[in-house]
C-alpha positions as CSV (number, residue, x, y, z in Angstrom):
1,X,17.9,158.1,110.6
2,X,16.9,154.5,110.6
3,X,18.0,152.0,107.9
4,X,14.8,152.2,105.7
5,X,14.7,156.0,105.8
6,X,18.4,156.1,104.8
7,X,17.9,153.7,102.0
8,X,14.8,155.6,100.8
9,X,16.7,158.8,100.8
10,X,19.6,157.2,98.9
11,X,17.4,155.6,96.3
12,X,15.5,158.8,95.7
13,X,18.7,160.8,95.2
14,X,20.6,158.5,92.8
15,X,20.4,158.6,89.0
16,X,18.9,155.8,87.0
17,X,20.7,153.5,84.6
18,X,20.0,150.4,82.6
19,X,22.2,147.5,83.5
20,X,22.5,144.4,81.4
21,X,23.0,141.0,83.1
22,X,26.2,140.6,81.0
23,X,29.2,142.8,80.4
24,X,28.3,144.3,77.0
25,X,31.4,145.1,74.9
26,X,31.5,148.8,74.0
27,X,31.5,149.6,70.3
28,X,30.8,152.4,67.9
29,X,29.8,152.6,64.3
30,X,29.8,155.4,61.7
31,X,26.4,155.9,60.1
32,X,27.6,157.5,56.9
33,X,25.3,159.7,54.8
34,X,26.0,161.0,51.4
35,X,24.2,162.8,48.6
36,X,24.0,161.2,45.1
37,X,21.7,162.4,42.3
38,X,20.0,164.9,44.6
39,X,19.1,162.1,47.0
40,X,20.5,161.2,50.4
41,X,21.9,157.7,50.9
42,X,23.4,155.5,53.7
43,X,26.6,153.8,53.1
44,X,26.8,150.1,54.3
45,X,29.5,147.5,54.4
46,X,29.2,143.7,54.1
47,X,31.5,141.8,56.5
48,X,33.5,138.9,55.2
49,X,32.9,135.3,56.2
50,X,36.3,135.3,58.0
51,X,35.7,138.0,60.7
52,X,35.3,136.9,64.3
53,X,31.8,138.3,64.7
54,X,28.8,138.9,62.5
55,X,30.2,136.9,59.5
56,X,28.7,138.0,56.1
57,X,26.3,140.5,57.6
58,X,25.6,143.9,56.4
59,X,26.7,146.6,58.9
60,X,28.0,150.1,59.2
61,X,31.7,150.6,59.5
62,X,32.7,150.2,63.1
63,X,33.8,148.0,65.9
64,X,35.0,147.6,69.5
65,X,36.2,150.7,71.4
66,X,39.9,150.3,72.0
67,X,41.5,151.6,75.2
68,X,43.3,154.2,73.2
69,X,40.2,155.7,71.6
70,X,39.2,158.9,73.0
71,X,35.5,158.7,72.3
72,X,32.9,156.7,70.3
73,X,33.4,159.2,67.5
74,X,37.2,158.4,67.5
75,X,36.4,154.6,67.4
76,X,33.9,155.1,64.5
77,X,36.3,157.1,62.4
78,X,39.3,154.8,63.1
79,X,37.2,151.7,62.2
80,X,35.9,153.4,59.0
81,X,39.5,154.1,58.0
82,X,40.6,150.6,58.7
83,X,37.7,148.9,57.1
84,X,37.0,151.0,53.9
85,X,39.8,153.6,53.8
86,X,37.5,156.5,54.6
87,X,39.8,159.1,55.9
88,X,38.6,160.8,59.1
89,X,39.2,164.2,57.8
90,X,36.7,163.5,55.0
91,X,33.9,162.9,57.5
92,X,31.7,165.6,59.0
93,X,30.3,164.3,62.2
94,X,26.9,165.6,62.9
95,X,25.7,163.7,66.0
96,X,24.8,160.5,67.7
97,X,21.7,158.2,67.6
98,X,20.5,156.3,70.8
99,X,22.9,153.7,72.1
100,X,21.8,150.1,71.8
101,X,22.4,146.8,73.4
102,X,22.6,143.8,71.0
103,X,21.8,140.1,71.6
104,X,25.5,139.6,70.7
105,X,26.4,141.5,73.9
106,X,27.6,144.7,72.3
107,X,26.8,148.2,73.5
108,X,26.9,150.2,70.4
109,X,27.1,154.0,70.0
110,X,25.9,155.0,66.4
111,X,27.7,158.2,65.2
112,X,26.2,159.9,62.2
113,X,28.5,161.6,59.7
114,X,28.3,163.1,56.2
115,X,30.8,161.9,53.6
116,X,31.8,163.1,50.2
117,X,30.5,161.2,47.1
118,X,31.8,159.7,44.8
119,X,34.6,158.4,47.0
120,X,37.5,156.0,46.3
121,X,37.1,153.4,49.0
122,X,40.0,151.1,49.8
123,X,38.3,147.9,51.1
124,X,40.2,145.9,53.7
125,X,39.7,142.4,52.3
126,X,40.1,140.8,55.7
127,X,37.1,142.7,57.1
128,X,34.8,143.8,54.3
129,X,33.6,142.1,51.1
130,X,31.5,145.0,49.8
131,X,30.6,148.6,50.2
132,X,27.2,149.8,48.9
133,X,24.7,152.6,49.4
134,X,20.9,152.7,49.7
135,X,18.7,155.7,49.4
136,X,16.9,157.0,52.4
137,X,13.8,157.2,50.2
138,X,14.0,153.4,49.6
139,X,14.7,152.6,53.3
140,X,11.7,154.8,54.4
141,X,9.3,153.0,52.2
142,X,7.2,150.7,54.5
143,X,7.0,148.1,51.7
144,X,10.7,147.5,52.0
145,X,10.9,146.5,55.7
146,X,9.3,143.7,57.8
147,X,9.3,142.7,61.3
148,X,10.2,139.0,62.2
149,X,10.2,137.3,65.6
150,X,13.5,136.0,66.9
151,X,13.6,133.5,69.7
152,X,16.8,134.2,71.8
153,X,18.8,131.1,72.4
154,X,18.9,131.9,76.1
155,X,15.1,131.8,76.4
156,X,12.7,134.5,77.2
157,X,10.1,136.3,75.1
158,X,10.6,136.6,71.3
159,X,12.3,139.8,70.1
160,X,11.3,141.9,67.1
161,X,13.9,142.0,64.4
162,X,13.7,144.4,61.5
163,X,14.6,143.1,58.0
164,X,14.7,145.2,54.8
165,X,14.0,143.6,51.5
166,X,17.1,142.5,49.6
167,X,18.8,145.3,47.7
168,X,21.5,144.6,45.3
169,X,22.1,141.1,46.8
170,X,22.3,142.4,50.4
171,X,19.9,142.1,53.3
172,X,20.0,144.8,56.0
173,X,18.7,143.4,59.3
174,X,19.2,143.2,63.0
175,X,21.0,145.9,64.9
176,X,21.9,147.7,61.7
177,X,18.3,147.8,60.6
178,X,17.4,149.2,64.1
179,X,19.9,152.0,63.6
180,X,18.5,152.7,60.2
181,X,15.0,152.9,61.8
182,X,16.2,155.2,64.5
183,X,17.7,157.6,62.0
184,X,14.5,157.5,59.9
185,X,12.5,158.2,63.1
186,X,14.7,161.2,63.8
187,X,14.1,162.5,60.2
188,X,10.4,161.9,60.7
189,X,10.5,159.6,57.7
190,X,8.7,156.5,58.9
């Protein structure tokens, strides 16, 4: 077999993957659902202004995958316990959303779980400044979301960034808003 035939055969037989031009740091977040007043809600955190990354931003509990973590689910549960005192035994994991790469060079695995409510959260003041919930009904309302263009500092075409209207003094945007939109899409709610 000549070189080209061999290469063609090898290319046809191999699996496909998406490769970033940087080493994205693996991370996982918990996308916590809870029922309140007969309505489903998502739980969010607001990061402090003293954390290393994403200062003051709204996020889901989560963070970098540590070498000792057995899976993204393990990471999401560990981080939720560290950040807001949500005990892993109190979370019913129900699946994953699509993984995503962020402009801040994270490769995030969103893990969806159901949590009890009300719940007595214990906020780690070094990592979180607030914990709050927003109903899926509010998040699914097209009047509450807009798309803005973001020009990456490295150049290239502008990227679409989702922003939800301010709710209780918080703005959900960026990767967290993308994960919300993914969940709403799975639910057929957008």
